[in-house]
N, CA, C and O of each residue as an XYZ file, in Angstrom:
416
protein
N      61.536    104.012     80.575
C      62.390    104.661     81.378
C      63.322    103.717     81.880
O      62.927    102.584     82.158
N      64.634    104.076     82.046
C      65.779    103.046     82.549
C      65.711    103.112     84.255
O      65.544    104.063     85.020
N      65.885    101.882     84.452
C      65.840    101.646     85.985
C      67.299    101.829     86.500
O      68.225    101.477     85.769
N      67.540    102.361     87.717
C      68.839    102.714     88.153
C      69.119    101.526     88.902
O      68.239    101.004     89.587
N      70.304    101.047     88.822
C      70.892     99.860     89.412
C      71.502    100.039     90.670
O      72.305    100.969     90.750
N      71.291     99.333     91.693
C      72.293     99.469     92.944
C      73.702     98.894     92.644
O      73.885     98.129     91.696
N      74.533     99.224     93.348
C      75.946     98.770     93.226
C      75.901     97.216     93.192
O      76.542     96.634     92.317
N      75.177     96.519     94.097
C      75.103     95.114     94.266
C      74.546     94.511     93.027
O      75.005     93.480     92.538
N      73.499     95.207     92.507
C      72.933     94.658     91.219
C      73.675     94.737     90.038
O      73.644     93.827     89.210
N      74.352     95.770     89.889
C      75.353     96.028     88.910
C      76.492     94.947     88.869
O      76.830     94.341     87.852
N      77.049     94.789     90.153
C      78.084     93.735     90.283
C      77.688     92.469     89.871
O      78.304     91.733     89.100
N      76.567     92.239     90.455
C      75.902     90.709     90.155
C      75.631     90.505     88.519
O      75.860     89.435     87.954
N      75.174     91.543     87.925
C      75.019     91.402     86.411
C      76.608     91.249     85.696
O      76.944     90.380     84.892
N      77.423     92.308     86.216
C      78.713     92.078     85.611
C      79.342     90.806     85.715
O      79.904     90.321     84.733
N      79.304     90.252     86.750
C      79.902     88.995     87.349
C      79.320     87.831     86.693
O      79.888     86.740     86.749
N      78.165     88.008     86.045
C      77.457     86.949     85.264
C      78.196     86.765     83.956
O      78.004     85.729     83.320
N      78.911     87.561     83.570
C      79.630     87.468     82.187
C      81.108     86.703     82.720
O      81.823     87.036     83.665
N      81.256     85.712     81.883
C      82.451     84.825     82.236
C      83.608     85.666     82.028
O      84.510     85.514     82.852
N      83.785     86.514     81.118
C      85.044     87.522     80.999
C      85.252     88.329     82.071
O      86.424     88.518     82.398
N      84.344     88.873     82.720
C      84.355     89.925     83.800
C      84.657     89.009     85.063
O      85.500     89.418     85.863
N      84.062     87.872     85.278
C      84.339     87.173     86.356
C      85.752     86.622     86.476
O      86.320     86.519     87.564
N      86.266     86.291     85.381
C      87.645     85.721     85.333
C      88.628     86.895     85.656
O      89.680     86.624     86.236
N      88.341     88.177     85.313
C      89.291     89.206     85.487
C      89.063     89.555     87.098
O      90.012     89.879     87.810
N      87.808     89.460     87.553
C      87.512     89.819     89.019
C      88.034     88.971     89.861
O      88.536     89.373     90.911
N      88.001     87.832     89.573
C      88.615     86.561     90.399
C      90.366     86.867     90.405
O      91.039     86.821     91.434
N      90.884     87.162     89.122
C      92.310     87.385     89.024
C      92.771     88.532     90.020
O      93.880     88.476     90.550
N      91.846     89.621     90.269
C      92.229     90.688     90.896
C      91.883     90.544     92.477
O      92.090     91.461     93.272
N      91.437     89.530     92.770
C      90.556     89.280     94.321
C      91.550     89.637     95.313
O      91.288     90.392     96.249
N      92.900     89.009     95.092
C      94.041     89.273     96.086
C      94.326     90.666     96.340
O      94.546     91.106     97.468
N      94.321     91.408     95.205
C      94.770     92.795     95.296
C      93.548     93.742     95.921
O      93.727     94.735     96.626
N      92.372     93.247     95.532
C      91.223     94.049     96.083
C      91.369     93.869     97.638
O      91.363     94.863     98.364
N      91.517     92.434     98.212
C      91.356     92.294     99.511
C      92.592     93.165    100.232
O      92.432     93.688    101.335
N      93.768     93.254     99.524
C      94.763     93.925    100.160
C      94.447     95.424    100.138
O      94.771     96.023    101.164
N      93.940     96.063     99.272
C      93.611     97.353     99.189
C      92.550     97.875    100.255
O      92.532     98.957    100.842
N      91.593     96.705    100.349
C      90.539     96.971    101.298
C      90.926     97.042    102.706
O      90.356     97.762    103.526
N      91.992     96.212    102.980
C      92.614     96.053    104.222
C      93.332     97.522    104.636
O      93.265     97.979    105.777
N      93.941     98.101    103.664
C      94.368     99.366    103.872
C      93.423    100.430    104.030
O      93.775    101.369    104.743
N      92.257    100.462    103.484
C      91.316    101.427    103.597
C      90.727    101.230    105.139
O      90.729    102.167    105.937
N      90.262    100.011    105.447
C      89.732     99.776    106.706
C      90.548    100.230    107.900
O      90.102    100.778    108.908
N      92.019     99.870    107.595
C      93.052    100.184    108.696
C      93.122    101.758    108.796
O      93.261    102.301    109.892
N      93.024    102.457    107.654
C      93.060    104.014    107.693
C      91.687    104.446    108.391
O      91.652    105.295    109.281
N      90.837    103.944    108.022
C      89.600    104.305    108.568
C      89.401    104.156    110.219
O      88.870    104.976    110.967
N      89.955    102.934    110.544
C      89.891    102.707    111.810
C      90.885    103.435    112.651
O      90.753    103.511    113.872
N      91.981    104.027    111.933
C      92.820    104.887    112.681
C      92.259    106.541    112.734
O      92.846    107.409    113.381
N      91.141    106.759    112.008
C      90.387    107.938    112.107
C      91.281    108.958    111.484
O      91.397    110.083    111.971
N      91.930    108.561    110.382
C      92.792    109.454    109.535
C      92.133    109.699    108.054
O      91.462    108.856    107.458
N      92.429    110.932    107.600
C      92.051    111.135    106.254
C      93.132    110.846    105.363
O      94.188    110.569    105.931
N      93.143    110.840    103.989
C      94.056    110.628    103.206
C      95.137    111.704    103.330
O      96.346    111.471    103.321
N      94.529    112.991    103.453
C      95.452    114.001    103.558
C      96.410    114.053    104.974
O      97.454    114.706    104.989
N      95.980    113.372    106.029
C      96.591    113.397    107.144
C      97.625    112.192    106.951
O      98.716    112.346    107.500
N      97.446    111.200    106.352
C      98.207    110.238    105.977
C      99.415    110.676    105.048
O     100.570    110.365    105.340
N      99.140    111.317    104.062
C     100.092    111.855    103.337
C     101.010    113.002    103.910
O     102.172    113.202    103.557
N     100.354    113.673    104.785
C     101.365    114.620    105.842
C     102.353    113.902    106.419
O     103.539    114.220    106.338
N     101.843    112.714    107.143
C     102.692    111.880    107.929
C     103.818    111.116    107.152
O     104.813    110.673    107.727
N     103.606    110.997    105.878
C     104.645    110.165    105.040
C     105.411    111.057    104.015
O     106.297    110.640    103.270
N     104.957    112.328    104.074
C     105.697    113.316    103.300
C     105.341    113.234    101.790
O     106.241    113.248    100.950
N     104.034    113.149    101.445
C     103.652    113.078     99.982
C     102.414    113.698     99.844
O     102.020    114.379    100.791
N     101.730    113.595     98.857
C     100.392    114.374     98.559
C      99.100    113.549     98.780
O      99.101    112.341     98.547
N      98.203    114.076     99.146
C      96.896    113.264     99.153
C      96.575    112.608     98.130
O      96.065    111.499     98.284
N      96.808    113.167     96.749
C      96.609    112.317     95.402
C      97.408    110.959     95.429
O      96.932    109.882     95.069
N      98.608    111.142     95.876
C      99.527    110.011     95.889
C      99.005    108.914     96.747
O      99.172    107.740     96.417
N      98.327    109.279     97.928
C      97.691    108.170     98.816
C      96.388    107.789     98.217
O      95.948    106.665     98.460
N      95.811    108.503     97.556
C      94.563    108.111     96.817
C      94.893    107.146     95.723
O      94.166    106.166     95.561
N      95.856    107.336     95.019
C      96.339    106.517     94.033
C      96.779    105.153     94.739
O      96.308    104.097     94.317
N      97.587    105.161     95.703
C      97.929    104.017     96.487
C      96.790    103.187     96.741
O      96.711    102.008     96.396
N      95.799    103.917     97.432
C      94.658    103.072     97.936
C      93.682    102.503     96.857
O      92.970    101.511     97.008
N      93.757    103.227     95.832
C      92.881    102.760     94.625
C      93.623    101.521     93.837
O      93.011    100.611     93.277
N      94.846    101.633     93.888
C      95.572    100.405     93.229
C      95.571    100.541     91.732
O      95.867     99.542     91.077
N      95.266    101.678     91.106
C      95.245    101.731     89.736
C      96.436    102.453     89.042
O      96.308    102.805     87.869
N      97.481    102.664     89.660
C      98.579    103.453     89.335
C      99.261    102.490     88.187
O      99.005    101.300     88.002
N     100.181    103.298     87.473
C     100.986    102.598     86.463
C     102.047    101.604     86.906
O     102.569    100.808     86.126
N     102.347    101.693     88.238
C     103.365    100.862     88.813
C     102.866    100.576     90.263
O     102.181    101.368     90.911
N     103.309     99.294     90.721
C     102.902     99.054     92.130
C     103.812     99.797     93.086
O     105.003     99.982     92.838
N     103.189    100.229     94.221
C     104.116    100.812     95.389
C     105.192     99.901     95.732
O     105.025     98.683     95.676
N     106.301    100.437     96.089
C     107.491     99.693     96.749
C     106.973     99.251     98.121
O     106.012     99.771     98.689
N     107.794     98.122     98.647
C     107.543     97.774    100.036
C     107.775     98.984    100.904
O     106.944     99.260    101.770
N     108.876     99.743    100.724
C     109.230    100.869    101.562
C     107.979    101.822    101.592
O     107.584    102.220    102.688
N     107.334    102.209    100.431
C     106.074    102.919    100.735
C     105.017    102.454    101.423
O     104.301    103.154    102.140
N     104.867    101.088    101.199
C     103.717    100.380    102.013
C     104.097    100.524    103.418
O     103.232    100.823    104.242
N     105.403    100.324    103.789
C     105.596    100.320    105.390
C     105.478    101.803    105.720
O     105.021    102.002    106.846
N     105.789    102.931    104.992
C     105.466    104.215    105.608
C     104.019    104.393    105.830
O     103.534    104.856    106.862
N     103.331    103.978    104.746
C     101.729    104.197    104.880
C     101.313    103.353    106.154
O     100.614    103.894    107.010
N     101.710    102.092    106.294
C     101.348    101.484    107.466
C     101.659    101.993    108.827
O     100.896    101.996    109.793
N     103.052    102.482    108.764
C     103.500    103.254    110.133
C     102.612    104.427    110.415
O     102.343    104.770    111.567
N     102.103    105.115    109.215
C     101.418    106.410    109.553
C      99.979    106.177    110.072
O      99.347    107.040    110.680
N      99.539    105.008    109.799
C      98.273    104.664    110.444
C      98.306    103.592    111.560
O      97.383    102.866    111.930
N      99.560    103.656    112.006
C      99.650    102.715    113.409
C      99.776    101.197    113.093
O      99.536    100.418    114.015
N     100.115    100.726    111.927
C     100.228     99.364    111.607
C     101.697     99.095    111.035
O     102.540     99.988    110.956
N     101.890     97.924    110.690
C     102.996     97.386    110.108
C     102.570     96.467    108.954
O     101.492     95.873    108.929
N     103.481     96.406    108.034
C     103.191     95.493    106.865
C     103.768     94.246    107.232
O     104.883     94.217    107.753
N     103.068     93.140    106.993
C     103.502     91.716    107.069
C     103.420     90.969    105.912
O     102.275     90.637    105.605
N     104.247     90.640    105.237
C     104.607     89.934    103.869
C     104.821     88.518    104.155
O     105.653     88.203    105.006
N     104.144     87.630    103.520
C     104.505     86.338    103.549
C     104.044     85.485    102.339
O     103.063     85.821    101.674
N     104.718     84.458    102.087
C     104.364     83.597    100.904
C     103.492     82.456    101.319
O     103.899     81.823    102.294
N     102.257     82.030    100.714
C     101.469     81.152    100.962
C     101.376     80.228    100.011
O     101.170     80.690     98.889
N     101.467     78.959    100.103
C     101.532     77.950     99.059
C     100.128     78.114     98.464
O      99.072     78.307     99.065
N     100.357     77.994     97.136
C      99.082     78.188     96.149
C      98.738     76.825     95.527
O      99.471     76.451     94.612
N      97.818     76.107     95.867
C      97.307     74.832     95.623
C      96.987     74.858     94.187
O      96.826     73.762     93.651
N      96.863     75.958     93.444
C      96.605     75.688     92.016
C      97.710     76.023     91.075
O      97.533     75.966     89.859
N      98.808     76.359     91.589
C     100.236     76.356     90.861
C     100.787     75.029     90.371
O     100.790     74.059     91.129
N     101.247     74.952     89.146
C     101.851     73.792     88.743
C     103.343     73.725     89.055
O     103.989     74.772     89.043
N     103.859     72.706     89.300
C     105.263     72.480     89.664
C     106.022     72.710     88.302
O     105.536     72.350     87.230
N     107.256     73.339     88.416
C     108.252     73.538     87.407
C     108.984     72.197     87.198
O     109.196     71.489     88.183
N     109.353     71.837     86.055
C     110.232     70.769     85.746
C     111.636     71.018     86.157
O     112.501     70.169     85.946
């Protein structure tokens, strides 16, 4: 009989693979960004449908934005609309990356 894994166990097993860990680390910044959106919407007490109504789109479009798996990245304008709908604002900034190499 197969043992059912918890999310934590499955994640731990997957991240033990070097290829999975490399991709997970590459996407960490995006995951954090999307998590911030989900937490802010939850804190605002709004559903995806309510956010969609406020910004003039569909619930499925909001779900795609929050999932981050669309074929293209949302525009800054779209992110601002979403943020305003949940009582927030988007703050975009560049942070020096210590791992980047300087160009010649």
